[in-house]
C-alpha positions in Angstrom: -22.1 -0.1 18.5 -19.8 1.7 16.0 -17.2 -0.1 14.0 -13.6 0.5 14.8 -11.7 2.3 12.0 -9.1 0.3 10.1 -6.1 1.9 8.6 -5.0 0.5 5.2 -1.3 1.2 5.0 0.9 1.0 1.8 4.5 1.1 2.9 5.6 -0.7 -0.3 5.8 1.3 -3.6 5.4 -1.9 -5.6 1.7 -2.0 -4.7 1.0 1.4 -6.2 3.2 0.7 -9.2 1.5 -2.6 -10.0 -2.0 -1.1 -9.6 -1.0 1.8 -11.9 0.3 -0.6 -14.5 -3.1 -2.4 -14.4 -5.0 0.9 -14.2 -6.5 -0.4 -11.0 -5.6 2.3 -8.5 -9.3 2.9 -7.8 -9.6 -0.6 -6.4 -8.1 0.9 -3.2 -11.3 2.7 -2.7 -13.3 -0.6 -2.7 -13.3 -0.2 1.1 -16.0 1.4 3.1 -15.5 5.0 4.3 -14.3 4.0 7.7 -11.1 2.5 6.2 -8.4 5.2 6.1 -5.8 4.9 3.3 -2.2 5.8 4.2 1.0 5.8 2.2 4.4 6.7 3.4 6.3 9.7 2.1 9.0 7.3 0.8 6.4 5.3 -1.2 5.0 8.5 -2.6 8.4 9.7 -3.6 9.6 6.3 -5.1 6.4 5.8 -7.0 6.2 9.3 -8.5 9.7 10.6 -8.9 10.2 9.3 -12.5 8.2 11.7 -14.5 9.2 9.8 -17.7 7.2 6.7 -16.6 3.4 6.4 -17.3 2.8 4.6 -14.1 4.5 7.3 -12.1 2.2 9.9 -13.7 -0.9 7.9 -13.0 0.1 7.5 -9.3 0.9 11.2 -9.0 -2.4 12.1 -10.4 -4.3 9.5 -8.3 -2.6 10.8 -5.1 -3.3 14.4 -6.0 -7.0 13.8 -7.0 -7.6 11.9 -3.8 -5.5 14.0 -1.3 -8.6 14.3 0.9 -8.9 10.5 1.2 -5.2 9.5 1.3 -3.0 10.4 4.2 0.8 10.6 3.5 2.7 9.7 6.6 6.1 11.2 7.1 8.9 8.8 7.9 12.4 9.7 9.3 13.4 10.5 5.7 10.9 13.3 5.1 13.4 16.1 5.2 15.8 14.3 3.0 13.0 13.6 0.5 12.0 17.2 0.5 15.6 18.2 -0.3 15.8 15.6 -3.1 12.6 16.9 -4.6 14.1 20.4 -4.6 17.5 19.2 -5.8 17.4 16.0 -7.9 21.2 15.8 -7.6 20.9 14.7 -4.0 21.3 10.9 -4.0 19.1 9.0 -1.6 20.2 5.7 0.0 19.6 2.7 -2.3 17.7 0.9 0.5 15.6 3.9 1.6 12.4 1.9 1.1 13.4 -1.0 3.3 14.9 1.3 6.0 11.8 3.4 6.0 9.6 0.3 6.4 11.5 -0.7 9.6 10.9 2.8 11.0 7.3 2.9 10.0 6.7 -0.6 11.5 8.1 0.8 14.8 5.7 3.7 14.6 2.8 1.3 14.1 4.0 -0.6 17.2 3.6 2.6 19.3 -0.1 2.6 18.3 -0.6 -0.9 19.7 -3.2 -2.0 20.5 -4.9 0.9 18.8 -6.4 1.0 15.4 -6.0 -2.3 13.4 -3.6 -1.9 10.6 -4.0 -3.7 7.3 -0.6 -3.6 5.4 -0.9 -4.1 1.7 2.4 -5.3 0.3 4.1 -6.8 -2.8 7.7 -7.0 -1.6 8.7 -10.3 0.0 10.5 -8.3 2.7 7.2 -8.3 4.6 7.1 -12.1 4.6 10.7 -12.4 5.7 10.0 -10.0 8.6 6.5 -11.0 9.5 7.3 -12.3 12.9 8.6 -8.9 14.1 5.5 -7.0 13.1 3.2 -5.3 15.7 0.3 -7.5 16.9 -2.3 -5.2 15.5 -0.8 -5.5 11.9 -2.5 -7.7 9.3 -0.4 -8.5 6.3 -2.1 -8.8 2.9 -0.3 -9.3 -0.4 -1.5 -7.4 -3.5 -2.5 -10.7 -5.2 -4.5 -11.9 -2.2 -6.3 -8.5 -2.1 -7.2 -8.7 -5.8 -8.3 -12.4 -5.4 -10.6 -11.3 -2.6 -12.0 -8.5 -4.7 -13.1 -11.1 -7.3 -15.2 -12.8 -4.6 -16.6 -9.6 -3.2 -17.3 -7.4 -6.2 -19.5 -8.7 -9.0 -17.7 -8.4 -12.4 -14.3 -8.0 -10.9 -11.9 -10.6 -12.4 -8.6 -11.5 -10.6 -7.2 -13.1 -13.8 -8.1 -10.0 -15.9 -6.5 -7.7 -13.2 -3.3 -9.7 -13.1 -3.1 -9.9 -16.9 -3.5 -6.1 -17.1 -0.7 -5.6 -14.6 1.6 -8.3 -16.2 1.0 -6.7 -19.6 3.5 -3.9 -18.7 4.9 -5.3 -15.4 5.7 -8.9 -16.1 7.7 -9.5 -12.9 4.8 -8.5 -10.5 4.9 -10.6 -7.4 1.9 -12.9 -7.6 2.2 -14.5 -4.1 -1.1 -14.8 -2.3 -0.7 -14.2 1.4 -3.2 -13.2 4.0 -1.5 -13.2 7.4 -3.9 -12.0 10.2 -3.0 -9.8 13.1 -3.0 -11.4 16.6 -6.3 -9.7 17.3 -9.2 -10.3 15.0 -9.4 -7.9 12.0 -12.5 -7.4 9.9 -11.2 -5.9 6.7 -13.1 -8.3 4.5 -16.4 -7.0 5.8 -15.3 -3.4 4.9 -15.2 -4.1 1.1 -18.1 -2.4 -0.6 -20.5 -4.8 -2.3 -21.0 -2.9 -5.6 
């Protein structure tokens, strides 16, 4: 029996920014090959638009280097983002991230009960809106993900990872939440035992 693919979705730029601050972006590839990594175009834009920031440069390089492994899903803002990239004078809505999340969650809902979706988040918006998520969506905070990596990967230290992030991003959200989907998800078994 073949395993059902899992989609790891990052609709929250804070996750990439924190991992970049801690130089931990490669932790996203701790999953087995049947886990597909997806970021939204809004996350890509928000996390890479500031070329003067070191973390933005790290994220841009990471996404470019791993373009064959990371899918960038277009949201309803993709044309506006393309225009803003070409013309930085175009001002995007201040709440574009939150609005794009609502749209993206609705897109996931259309896939129900398809591929299980593991949403990696840092923003508390996901906790406030957890009861409206699609049934096939499992919510996992960045801190809970890093805590699990400590148990699964020899030599990986949660405290060290959080210290590295906090060193340059002191306000990182450290909440540990693992909120399963209605149907069973098996993401923990998809972590590589290195």
